[in-house]
N, C-alpha and C positions, 0 to 999 in steps of 0.2 A: 443509400438507403430506398430512394425512390425505385430503383430497381429490384430491389429485393422485395419490397412491398408489393410492386408489379407482378413479381414472380409468384409470392404466395397467393394474392388474388387469384392468379390465374390457376393455381392448383386448386384453391378451395371450389372455385367456379367448375373446374373439371371434374372433381368427386361430386359435386352437388349434382352435375349433368349425368353421371353415370349412375349416381344412385337413383336419380328420376327415371333415367331410362331402364334400368333394371326392375324399379317397382312397376313401370308401365308396361313391361315386358311378362309379368305373371300371368301364367295362362289362366283363364277362366274356366271354372266348372259350372256351365249353365244348366239348371234343373228344372224341367218343365213340369209344372203342377196345377192342378184345379183349385183355384182359390176360393171355392165354396164346398169345401169338403172338409169340415172339421171332424176330428181334431187332426187329421193327417197334414192338411195344409189349408189355411185360411187367412182373412184380414181381421186382426183384432180391433179392440175399441180405439188403439193409437193410429191405425192405419197402416200398422206393419204386417208384413207377411210372416207368419208364425206357423207351428205345427209339429208333431212328432216325427213325419217324416224330413220336414225341414229341418229340424236339428240334427237328425241322423246325417243327412246330405252336408250339412254345414261341417261335422265333425269330420267326415270322410274327405271333404274338399281340404280341410286344414292339414291331414296326414298325408294327403297328395301334394302338398305346397301348391295349391291352386286357390284362386280367388273363389269364392262362391257367390252364384248369382241366382236368385231365385226367380223364375220366369214363368209368371200365369199364361195359361193357355186355355182356349177351348176344348173341351174333351175330344170333341167329335173331329178335332183338326190335329191331333197329336202324331199321327202318321206324317203328314204335310210338314209339321214343326221339325220331326225328327229327318225327314228326307233333305229338306231345305238347310240342316244344319243350323236352325234358328235355336236348337237345344241340343244338349248333349246326351241327354236321357229323359225317361218318363218316370218320375218317382213320387207317386201320390195315391197309395193304396191302389196299385196297379197289379191287377190279377194275372198270373201266370197261366192258370188252367184255360184250355182253348186258344191259347195265344203262342204256344210254344215255338212254333216254327215261324211266327211273324216278326220276332223282335231276338236280340241277343240277351240272355237274362243273366242276371246274379242268381244265386241260390236264394228259395224263400228265406226272407227273414222273418216272417210272422204267418199265421194262419187265419182265416175269416171265413164267416157264413154269409150267404144272402139271404136275408130274413125279410119279414113282413111286418111294417110298422102301421098301426091304425089308430083310431081316435078311440079313447078310452071307454067311450060310451056308445061305440059301434054295435056291440052284440056279435063281432066277428071274432071267433076264438081259433078257428081251424083253417088249414088250407080250402077246405071244403068250402066254407063259407063265404069264399071270395067268388063263386058262381053268381053270375049276374051282377058282378059289381064293376066298378071304374077303378082300374090299377094303375097306377103311377110307376114311371121309372125313367131314369135318365138314359139321353140317347147315347148310344154306341158304349154302353156299360154293361159290367158283368153281369147285373141284375138282368137287363135286356137279354143277354145271352143264356141266362139260366133258364128264362122263361121260352125263349126261342127253342131251347133243347128239351122242353117239358110241354109239348102241345096238350097232351092230357090236362094239363092245369089251365095253360093260357087259354084254350079254345072255351072254356067254360065262362071266361069273363064277358061281361057285357062290352067294355072297351078297355084297350091299353093305351094309355095315354103316355106319350115321351115328351121329355121337357129337357132345358138345357143344363140343370144343374139339379144337384138333390136338394139344394135349399130351397129352390123354387117348388120341387115336387113336395116338399113338407109344407110350405105354405098353402098348397093346393089343397092337403090335406086338411089342415086346421080350418080353411075357409069352406070345407065341406063340398069341393069342385070333385075330388076324387074320393074314393073309400079306402084304398090302402096304397102304400108305397114300398115297393119292392127295392131295398138297399142293402149296402154293405153292414155287416152287424156292429163294427166298432163305430160307424157313423150313427147308426139307428140308436145305440145306446148314448150317445153323447147328446142328441136331440132328446131323448128320453129322459134323461136327466135334467136337461134345462128346462124341460117344460113343465116341471112340477105336476105331475099326474094326469096332463091333457092328453096323453098317448098310452098305447099299449102295444106290447110285442109278441107275436103269435111263438108257441114252443116249437112249431114245426119250422125247419129250414127250408128253403127252397133248394139250395145247393151249398157245398163245402169247397173251399178253394185257399189257394196260397198267394201271399203278396211278394212281388219281387220288383227289382229295379231293371227296367226295359231299355235298352240301346238299338240303335240303327242295327238291322240285322248285317252281321259280319264284323262289326266293331268290337272285336274281343280284346284288343289291347286296353281301351279304357275300362271295358267290365271287368277285365282281371285286376286292374288297379283298384276299383272300387270294392271287388270282392276280398282282395286282400286286407282292405281298410277295414272291412265290416269284420272280417275274422279276428283282425287284432283289437277291435272293440269289444267283440264278444268275448275274447280272451282275458281282457284286462278289465273288464267288468263295465266299460262304458255304455256297452248298449242296454244292459240291464238299468243302469242308473238313469238314462234318458227315459227308458220304458216306465220306470216307476214314477219318475216326475210327471208323466201324463197319465197313466193308468193306475197308479199305486201298486203295481206289481210288474214283473217281468213277464211279458208275453210274447218276447221275441224267440225265434227257434234256431238261429244260427249256433253251432257248436252243442246243441243239446243232444 
């Protein structure tokens, strides 16, 4: 009897050990994101990482049988994070346009404009009104790239101020330290809606662009897996469902 119990215990321990090893060996899908970029990726009131892009990435990881890991990064260090393999991809309102040859990309999953956010009482209503004004933008952002590509506009500014995050840019605007912020439309409207009339958004866009998931140049294997999962999510309605949860409508573009 003792030998039987010992044998059974050995089997149980071995099974537990194998299960633990199997669980421990589940491959991680590490997603780099800017934690101050609502509603795409940010920290909620409970201290959790949340956002539209993170919900998409979490579902993709599930379909790839990988463990989802949300890894906040400094936006201007994303290239170093990718090359050092601290992250597998950048997924956080990441603009493809102008960066086509720097990363390996999925297909675009949504469209975006670079727009101008101002204080509601500023008197600024057109891009021409930015002449002589202090304009703020995030470092190494698509907004900065859009302004760099439009010197006819940018050269009229009194000053172009670069900050680490768009949340800091909006704080600078609210405090009156800058006159305007050039930023992603999806983020600007999130701030606009949350501010209860404090801000206004100009009708004229600075540029139009597309969002994609960016991988280290040459990492086509993982890109293809993510692309396949996104296409499946578009086909079965999951992309639309997540979009509706965040925006009240389906603004995704895959499969459209």
